[in-house]
C-alpha positions in Angstrom: -12.1 22.0 42.1 -10.2 18.8 41.2 -12.2 16.1 39.4 -12.1 12.6 40.7 -11.0 9.6 38.5 -14.5 8.9 37.2 -15.5 12.5 36.2 -16.8 12.5 32.6 -16.6 15.5 30.4 -17.9 16.1 26.8 -15.9 17.1 23.8 -19.1 18.2 22.1 -21.2 21.3 22.9 -23.4 20.7 25.8 -26.5 22.1 24.0 -26.3 19.1 21.6 -27.6 16.8 24.3 -30.5 16.7 26.7 -29.7 15.6 30.2 -32.3 14.8 32.9 -31.9 16.9 36.0 -32.7 14.1 38.6 -31.9 10.4 38.5 -33.3 7.6 40.6 -30.8 5.7 42.8 -31.6 2.5 40.9 -32.5 2.4 37.3 -35.2 -0.3 36.5 -35.0 -2.5 33.4 -37.4 -2.6 30.5 -38.5 -5.5 28.3 -39.0 -3.1 25.5 -41.1 -3.9 22.3 -43.1 -0.7 22.6 -46.4 -2.6 22.9 -45.5 -5.1 20.1 -45.9 -8.8 20.7 -42.3 -9.9 21.1 -41.4 -12.8 23.4 -39.9 -12.1 26.8 -38.3 -15.0 28.6 -38.9 -14.9 32.4 -36.1 -15.9 34.7 -36.5 -18.9 37.0 -37.5 -18.8 40.6 -33.9 -19.5 41.5 -32.9 -16.2 39.9 -31.2 -17.9 37.0 -31.9 -17.5 33.3 -33.9 -20.2 31.6 -32.3 -21.1 28.2 -33.6 -23.9 26.1 -31.4 -26.9 26.2 -29.4 -25.7 29.3 -28.6 -28.5 31.7 -26.9 -27.0 34.8 -24.3 -29.5 36.3 -24.2 -30.0 40.0 -21.6 -28.0 41.9 -18.3 -29.9 42.4 -18.3 -31.6 39.0 -15.0 -31.3 37.2 -14.6 -28.2 35.0 -15.2 -28.6 31.4 -12.2 -28.2 29.0 -11.3 -24.7 27.9 -13.5 -23.5 25.0 -12.0 -21.7 22.1 -14.2 -19.2 20.3 -14.9 -20.1 16.7 -12.8 -18.4 14.1 -14.5 -15.4 12.6 -13.7 -13.3 9.5 -13.3 -10.3 11.7 -10.8 -10.1 14.6 -11.4 -9.3 18.2 -10.8 -5.6 18.9 -8.9 -6.7 22.0 -6.1 -7.6 19.7 -5.5 -3.9 18.9 -4.0 -3.0 22.3 -2.9 -6.5 23.4 -1.8 -8.3 20.2 -3.1 -11.6 18.8 -5.1 -13.8 21.1 -3.4 -17.0 22.6 -4.4 -20.4 21.2 -7.2 -20.6 23.9 -9.0 -17.3 23.0 -11.6 -17.5 25.8 -11.8 -19.7 28.8 -14.8 -20.9 30.9 -13.8 -21.1 34.5 -15.5 -23.8 36.4 -18.3 -25.9 34.9 -19.3 -24.9 31.3 -23.1 -25.0 31.3 -23.6 -22.6 28.4 -25.9 -23.3 25.4 -26.3 -21.4 22.2 -29.1 -18.8 22.3 -31.3 -19.3 19.3 -34.3 -17.0 20.2 -32.2 -13.8 19.9 -35.3 -11.7 19.2 -36.5 -12.4 22.8 -35.8 -10.3 25.8 -33.2 -10.2 27.4 -31.0 -11.5 24.6 -32.1 -8.7 22.2 -30.9 -6.1 24.7 -27.3 -7.0 23.8 -25.9 -5.5 20.6 -23.0 -7.0 18.7 -20.8 -4.3 17.1 -18.8 -4.0 14.0 -16.2 -1.3 14.7 -14.4 0.6 11.9 -11.2 2.2 13.3 -9.6 5.4 12.1 -7.4 3.6 9.6 -10.5 1.7 8.2 -9.5 -1.6 9.7 -12.6 -3.5 11.0 -13.0 -5.3 14.4 -15.7 -6.8 16.5 -17.1 -5.9 20.0 -20.3 -6.0 22.1 -22.6 -3.5 23.9 -25.8 -3.8 25.9 -28.7 -1.3 26.2 -29.2 0.5 29.5 -31.8 3.0 28.1 -33.6 4.1 25.0 -30.6 5.8 23.4 -27.7 4.3 25.4 -25.5 1.2 25.1 -22.8 0.4 27.5 -19.6 -1.2 26.3 -15.9 -1.6 27.1 -13.9 1.6 26.8 -11.5 0.1 24.1 -14.4 -0.5 21.8 -15.0 3.2 21.3 -11.4 4.5 21.5 -8.2 2.7 20.5 -4.9 3.3 22.3 -1.4 1.8 21.9 -2.2 -0.2 18.8 1.2 0.6 17.2 -0.5 0.7 13.8 -0.2 3.8 11.7 -3.3 6.0 11.9 -5.3 3.5 13.9 -5.3 5.0 17.4 -8.0 7.4 18.6 -11.8 7.5 18.3 -13.2 4.9 16.0 -14.9 6.0 12.8 -18.1 4.1 13.0 -19.9 1.3 14.8 -22.7 -0.9 13.4 -24.3 -4.2 14.5 -22.2 -7.3 13.8 -21.6 -10.5 15.8 -18.4 -10.3 17.9 -16.4 -9.5 21.1 -13.6 -7.1 22.2 -10.7 -5.9 24.7 -9.2 -2.7 26.5 -8.3 1.0 25.8 -7.0 2.9 28.7 -3.6 4.6 28.9 -2.3 2.3 31.6 -4.6 -0.5 30.7 -6.4 -0.2 34.0 -9.4 -2.5 34.1 -11.2 -0.4 36.6 -11.8 2.4 34.0 -12.5 0.2 31.0 -16.1 1.2 30.4 -17.8 3.6 28.0 -21.1 4.2 26.2 -22.6 4.5 22.7 -25.3 7.1 22.2 -27.7 6.4 19.2 -30.0 8.9 17.5 -33.1 6.7 17.7 -34.9 5.1 20.6 -33.9 1.6 19.6 -33.7 0.6 23.2 -37.4 1.1 23.6 -37.8 -1.8 21.1 -35.1 -4.1 22.4 -35.6 -3.4 26.1 -32.7 -2.6 28.4 -30.9 -3.8 31.5 -31.4 -2.0 34.8 -28.4 -0.9 36.8 -27.5 -0.1 40.4 -24.5 0.3 42.7 -23.6 -2.7 44.8 -20.9 -2.5 47.5 -19.2 -5.7 46.3 -19.2 -4.6 42.6 -15.5 -3.9 42.0 -13.4 -5.7 39.5 -15.2 -9.0 39.2 -14.6 -12.4 37.8 -17.2 -13.3 35.1 -18.1 -16.1 32.8 -16.6 -16.1 29.3 -18.1 -13.6 27.0 -17.6 -10.6 24.7 -16.0 -7.3 25.7 -18.8 -4.8 26.5 -21.5 -7.3 27.3 -23.5 -7.1 30.5 -22.8 -9.1 33.6 -26.2 -9.0 35.4 -28.2 -10.5 38.3 -31.9 -11.1 38.6 -33.6 -9.1 41.4 -37.4 -9.5 41.9 -37.7 -10.8 38.4 -35.8 -7.9 36.8 -32.4 -8.0 35.2 -29.9 -5.5 36.7 -26.4 -5.1 35.3 -23.6 -5.0 37.9 -20.5 -5.2 35.7 -19.2 -4.7 32.1 -17.3 -7.6 30.8 -13.9 -6.4 29.5 -11.3 -9.2 29.6 -11.1 -12.9 28.8 -8.2 -15.3 29.3 -6.9 -18.6 30.4 -6.8 -17.8 34.1 -9.6 -15.3 34.6 -12.4 -13.4 33.0 -13.2 -10.0 34.5 -15.2 -6.9 34.1 -15.6 -3.4 35.6 -18.1 -3.5 38.4 -20.8 -0.9 39.1 -19.2 0.7 42.1 -20.8 4.0 43.0 -18.7 6.2 40.6 -19.3 3.8 37.7 -23.0 3.7 38.4 -23.2 7.5 38.6 -21.7 7.7 35.1 -24.0 5.0 33.7 -27.0 6.9 35.0 -25.8 10.2 33.5 -25.0 8.6 30.1 -28.4 6.9 30.1 -30.0 10.3 30.1 -28.0 11.6 27.2 -30.2 12.2 24.1 -29.0 13.5 20.7 -30.6 16.9 19.9 -32.7 16.9 16.7 -30.2 19.0 14.8 -27.2 17.0 15.9 -26.8 14.9 12.7 -27.0 18.0 10.5 -24.4 19.9 12.6 -21.9 17.1 12.6 -22.2 16.4 8.9 -21.4 20.1 8.3 -18.4 19.9 10.6 -17.1 16.6 9.3 -18.3 16.1 5.7 -16.3 12.9 5.1 -18.3 9.8 6.1 -18.0 6.0 5.7 -20.7 3.7 4.4 -23.9 4.2 6.4 -24.4 1.5 9.1 -27.7 0.0 9.9 -27.6 1.7 13.3 -25.5 4.8 13.3 -24.0 4.9 16.7 -22.3 7.7 18.7 -19.4 7.1 21.1 -19.1 8.2 24.7 -16.3 7.3 27.1 -14.9 8.1 30.5 -12.4 10.8 30.9 -11.2 10.9 34.5 -9.3 14.1 35.5 -7.6 15.7 38.5 -4.9 14.8 41.1 -5.7 11.5 42.9 -3.7 8.6 44.3 -4.3 6.4 41.2 -2.9 6.9 37.7 -4.6 9.5 35.5 -6.7 8.3 32.5 -7.1 10.3 29.3 -10.3 9.4 27.4 -13.2 11.7 26.6 -16.9 11.5 26.3 -17.8 12.0 22.6 -21.0 12.4 20.8 -20.7 12.0 17.0 -21.7 9.8 14.1 -19.6 8.3 11.4 -16.4 10.3 11.9 -14.2 10.5 15.0 -14.1 13.9 16.7 -10.9 16.0 16.7 -9.2 15.3 20.0 -6.1 16.9 21.6 -5.2 13.4 22.9 -5.1 11.6 19.5 -2.1 9.3 19.1 0.4 10.4 16.4 1.3 8.1 13.5 4.2 5.8 14.3 7.7 7.1 14.0 9.9 5.2 11.6 13.5 4.0 11.8 15.8 6.0 9.6 19.0 4.0 8.9 22.2 6.2 8.6 23.9 6.1 5.2 26.7 3.6 4.9 29.7 3.4 2.7 29.4 0.6 0.1 32.3 -1.8 -0.1 35.0 -0.8 -2.6 35.1 -4.0 -4.7 37.3 -4.3 -7.8 35.5 -4.6 -11.2 35.3 -7.9 -12.9 34.1 -10.0 -9.9 31.8 -12.9 -10.9 28.1 -12.4 -10.1 28.1 -15.3 -7.6 31.2 -13.9 -5.8 29.8 -10.4 -5.7 26.4 -11.6 -4.4 28.0 -13.6 -1.6 30.1 -10.6 -0.5 27.1 -8.2 -0.5 24.9 -10.7 1.4 27.4 -11.5 4.1 29.6 -8.5 4.6 27.7 -7.1 7.5 27.1 -10.4 9.4 29.1 -11.3 12.5 30.8 -14.7 12.7 28.6 -17.0 14.8 30.0 -17.4 18.3 30.6 -13.7 18.8 29.9 -12.0 22.1 28.5 -8.6 21.2 29.0 -6.0 23.9 26.7 -3.0 24.3 27.0 0.1 26.3 24.5 2.9 27.2 26.1 6.3 26.6 25.7 8.9 29.3 23.2 11.0 27.4 20.2 12.1 29.5 18.7 14.5 26.9 16.7 16.0 29.8 15.2 12.6 30.9 15.2 11.7 34.6 17.2 8.7 35.9 14.0 6.8 36.3 12.9 7.5 32.8 16.3 6.4 31.4 16.2 3.2 33.5 12.8 2.4 31.9 14.2 2.8 28.4 17.4 0.9 29.1 15.4 -2.0 30.6 13.3 -2.2 27.4 16.6 -2.5 25.4 18.0 -5.1 27.7 14.8 -7.1 27.3 15.0 -6.8 23.5 18.5 -8.2 23.6 17.3 -11.1 25.8 14.5 -11.8 23.3 16.9 -12.2 20.4 19.3 -14.3 22.4 16.5 -16.5 23.8 15.8 -17.8 20.2 18.9 -20.0 20.7 21.3 -18.3 18.4 25.1 -18.4 18.3 25.5 -14.9 19.5 25.6 -13.6 23.1 25.0 -10.0 24.3 26.8 -8.5 27.3 26.3 -5.1 28.8 29.6 -3.2 29.6 30.2 0.2 31.2 33.0 1.5 28.9 32.2 2.6 25.4 35.6 1.5 24.2 34.7 -2.1 25.0 31.4 -2.1 23.2 30.7 -2.9 19.6 27.2 -1.4 20.1 26.9 2.0 21.7 23.4 3.2 22.5 22.1 6.7 22.9 18.6 8.1 23.7 18.7 11.5 21.9 15.1 12.7 21.3 14.6 14.4 18.0 17.3 12.3 16.3 15.0 9.4 15.5 15.6 5.7 16.1 18.3 4.0 14.0 21.2 1.6 14.0 24.2 0.8 11.9 23.9 -2.6 10.2 26.0 -5.4 11.6 29.7 -5.0 11.2 29.3 -1.5 9.8 29.4 -0.4 13.4 33.1 -1.4 13.7 34.0 1.6 11.4 32.4 4.1 13.9 34.5 5.9 16.5 34.2 4.5 20.0 33.1 8.0 21.1 30.0 7.9 18.9 26.7 6.1 18.9 26.1 3.1 16.7 22.4 3.0 17.7 19.9 5.6 18.9 16.4 5.5 20.3 14.5 8.8 19.8 11.1 7.9 21.3 9.5 6.1 24.2 10.2 2.4 24.2 7.7 1.4 26.8 4.7 1.4 24.4 3.9 -1.6 22.1 5.4 0.3 19.1 8.4 1.3 21.2 9.1 -2.3 22.3 9.0 -3.4 18.6 11.4 -0.5 17.8 13.9 -1.9 20.2 13.8 -5.3 18.6 13.9 -3.8 15.1 17.0 -1.8 15.8 18.8 -4.8 17.3 17.9 -6.7 14.1 19.8 -4.1 12.2 22.8 -4.5 14.6 22.7 -8.2 13.7 23.1 -7.4 10.1 19.5 -7.4 8.8 18.0 -4.9 6.4 14.5 -3.5 6.1 12.1 -6.2 5.0 9.8 -3.9 2.9 12.8 -3.1 0.8 13.1 -6.8 -0.2 13.1 -6.8 -4.1 10.9 -10.0 -3.9 8.1 -8.2 -2.0 6.6 -7.1 -5.3 5.5 -3.8 -3.8 4.4 -1.1 -6.1 4.2 2.2 -4.2 2.2 5.3 -4.7 5.4 7.2 -4.5 4.2 10.7 -4.2 1.7 9.7 -1.5 4.6 8.0 0.4 6.7 11.1 0.1 3.9 13.3 1.3 3.0 11.0 4.2 6.6 10.8 5.5 7.1 14.5 5.0 4.2 15.2 7.4 4.5 15.0 11.2 5.7 13.2 13.2 8.5 12.0 10.9 9.1 15.1 8.7 11.5 13.3 6.4 13.1 14.9 3.3 12.6 13.0 0.1 16.1 11.4 0.1 15.5 9.9 3.5 12.2 8.5 2.4 13.7 7.0 -0.7 16.6 5.5 1.2 14.5 3.9 3.9 11.3 3.0 2.0 11.2 3.2 -1.7 14.7 2.1 -2.5 14.8 -1.6 -3.3 17.7 -3.7 -2.2 19.8 -5.4 -4.8 18.9 -9.1 -5.3 22.5 -9.8 -4.3 21.8 -8.3 -0.8 18.9 -10.7 0.1 18.7 -14.4 0.6 16.0 -16.6 -0.9 12.9 -15.3 -2.7 10.4 -14.8 0.1 9.1 -11.6 1.7 7.9 -11.7 5.3 5.4 -8.9 5.9 5.2 -10.1 9.6 8.9 -9.6 10.1 10.1 -7.3 12.9 12.2 -5.6 10.2 9.1 -4.6 8.3 7.5 -1.1 8.6 3.8 -0.8 9.2 2.0 1.2 6.5 -1.6 2.6 6.4 -4.0 1.7 3.6 -3.4 3.6 0.3 0.4 3.9 0.2 0.8 0.6 -1.6 -0.8 0.2 -5.1 0.0 -3.5 -5.4 -0.4 -6.1 -4.0 -4.1 -5.2 -3.8 -4.5 -6.7 -0.3 -2.0 -4.2 1.2 -3.5 -1.3 -0.8 -6.8 -2.0 0.9 -5.7 -3.1 4.4 -2.2 -1.6 4.7 0.5 -3.5 6.6 0.0 -3.8 10.4 2.8 -3.1 12.8 4.8 -6.2 13.4 5.1 -6.1 17.2 7.2 -9.2 17.8 9.7 -11.5 16.1 8.0 -13.5 13.4 8.6 -17.2 13.0 10.6 -16.5 9.8 12.7 -14.0 11.7 13.6 -16.7 14.2 14.4 -19.2 11.4 16.5 -16.6 9.5 18.6 -15.5 12.4 19.3 -19.1 13.5 20.5 -19.9 9.9 23.0 -17.1 10.1 24.0 -17.6 13.7 23.5 -21.3 14.6 24.4 -22.4 18.1 28.0 -23.6 18.2 30.0 -26.4 19.9 31.8 -25.2 23.0 34.7 -27.6 22.3 35.9 -26.9 18.7 38.6 -29.0 17.1 42.2 -28.0 18.0 44.4 -26.5 15.3 48.0 -27.6 15.5 51.0 -25.9 14.0 52.1 -27.0 10.5 49.0 -29.1 9.9 46.6 -27.9 7.2 42.9 -28.4 7.6 40.6 -28.5 4.6 37.6 -26.2 4.7 34.7 -28.2 3.4 32.2 -25.3 3.6 29.3 -24.0 1.6 28.8 -20.3 1.1 28.0 -18.7 4.5 29.1 -21.7 6.6 31.7 -21.5 9.3 34.5 -23.6 10.9 35.8 -23.1 14.4 39.2 -24.2 15.8 40.8 -24.0 19.2 44.4 -22.8 19.4 46.4 -23.6 22.6 50.0 -22.4 22.1 52.8 -24.6 23.5 55.2 -21.6 23.6 55.0 -17.8 23.4 56.1 -16.5 20.0 54.9 -15.0 16.8 52.4 -17.2 14.9 50.9 -16.9 11.4 47.5 -18.2 10.3 46.4 -18.2 6.7 44.1 -19.7 4.1 45.1 -21.6 1.0 43.1 -21.9 -2.3 40.6 -19.8 -4.2 38.3 -18.5 -1.6 36.9 -15.4 0.0 36.7 -15.7 3.8 36.6 -13.7 7.0 38.8 -15.0 9.9 38.2 -13.7 13.4 40.6 -14.6 16.3 39.2 -14.5 19.9 41.1 -14.9 23.2 39.4 -16.4 26.2 39.6 -13.9 29.1 37.8 -14.5 32.4 35.7 -17.2 30.8 34.6 -15.1 27.9 35.9 -15.0 24.3 37.0 -11.4 23.5 37.9 -10.1 20.1 41.7 -10.3 19.4 42.1 -9.6 15.6 40.5 -10.3 12.3 41.1 -10.4 8.5 38.6 -10.2 5.6 40.0 -11.0 2.1 36.6 -10.8 0.3 36.9 -9.4 -3.2 40.7 -9.4 -3.3 43.2 -11.7 -5.1 45.1 -12.5 -1.9 44.3 -15.0 0.9 43.4 -14.1 4.4 46.5 -13.9 6.6 47.1 -13.1 10.3 50.5 -12.6 12.0 50.1 -12.4 15.8 51.9 -13.0 19.1 50.2 -15.8 21.0 51.1 -16.7 24.6 51.7 -20.1 26.1 49.0 -21.4 28.4 46.3 -19.1 27.0 43.4 -20.3 24.9 42.3 -18.8 21.6 39.4 -19.6 19.2 39.7 -19.0 15.4 36.3 -18.7 13.6 36.4 -18.8 9.8 33.3 -18.0 7.6 33.4 -18.7 3.9 31.9 -16.1 1.5 32.5 -18.2 -1.7 35.0 -20.4 -3.4 35.8 -20.8 -7.1 38.1 -22.7 -9.4 38.7 -26.1 -7.8 36.3 -25.0 -5.0 38.8 -26.2 -2.4 40.2 -24.1 0.4 42.4 -25.0 3.5 43.6 -23.4 6.7 47.0 -23.6 8.3 48.8 -22.4 11.5 52.5 -22.1 11.6 
């Protein structure tokens, strides 16, 4: 029989838990304390909580300004699937009548448990849970199992959970708020001391708007003096706060989870199975989460109910480590010996960069590799969006999709099993128009996949891997790096690992002296692969999932926006090029007659000259000359046509001797 969306199954032996045979339709709350004298705060006659210092404004008063949660040392676990929080991390909708609770040992406040979560990669986050029984806390699903983080080794069941102030976010495959709930089963009857919230199924308890709070905390109402949870808070934002409500399927799972009790031998058995443990928390929690199965009209979810302690259980749905971009080998420029260091450095730094003002054309090759048209359309749309993101920075490059590979500088394939890679900048011009210059070998719709699309386009713009920056000061545990990359899913040979990770770029190939670990051109690395700096040995480097501010500054420095009306270059008039290394001058050429023309530079300089022709309102490549590293000047001999419009773009690598250079058309 097919299971419905809310059917929970266990990935632990059934005999390791004790489940009650019958459940009441409504579970009553408890004030706990096991007979000890601990204060219990009674709700008011109006069914609202009575918190010291709380002054409830009248309805209709203007809403208070949005409240930003105080900065904490640990980050919100909601950042794992969704990225960093916006400047307003949490918003109160309507009147803000909250006060700080100081009597946290009193019921009902003590029935909430703040959680410190240690993920599979040892990164630490904060979330919240609330007791619904002696052994059971309910929380948001993403607190117990992480999905789509994009960080190496982070996804999957968390390693351990212990009490710690905090809040959290989401975990499901499709990020469906309706299934974002889970449970934590603890080995002691701590809930008998703290008390717990009652629960029931209400017909209006779907996906509900809530007040600002922490992921996993209870949203409850007072019924006949008792507190009954009717939703689990999961999301907070500028426009809405929401939680998963106790509709009947949700309530049924909560009742079943409340009855779970770890068997006496449970800790011993698990320690034998999984001997590695983390530091012992004050409350060693177990994790339970919803795993809906079976054909239904809504998307399938893949999460499992787990019962364990400090280590995550083995699961057939664990996310693999991120796949890495593997750049194809390139031919180094054949430069004559004896070039000065400054001249050599300028050539190596700029040789792959396009001239600003270039319109780069890209084409998707007709390579389905077994994918359906719909799947290919999804992947192509992600690449299109990535191009738009780079262009939206305001750079002096434009990107246009074309249908014919012969018209494209960038030709994109989607061959699975061939990895994701791109030729760097102008190196693509040396590749046959029948071949790919960029490939995507895995899904681009995940957060890591979206970052991959932007990373490969960064290569196409002429940018190298950031972690290979010689100024990064990274000291690798080389054998551990080789072993990690040799393992699935990358399965790299040593030479590929060296070329893409361990090899440091020449100082001549990088600009400035800063390393940007947040760059989209940076790989993510788990803890332990880097020996120094110590911070990255301990924490690793998280997956950069978007263009960093330095990425944006750097690309605009190389490709500044240009004037649409460049100075006109007239025959037999020389123009001095007053440029610093890397700068560019642009000239319009409007021939008065059709004939052969010559364009050349004068003086001691290395330049690249690119001539474009305006066709149907767009500048298209016509011809080019690069004289870098040679003893001759750049020189073009071309037939130009009366009435047509051309643009000449000239970028200076370096100048020497007098330092003067000029340009002439004749």
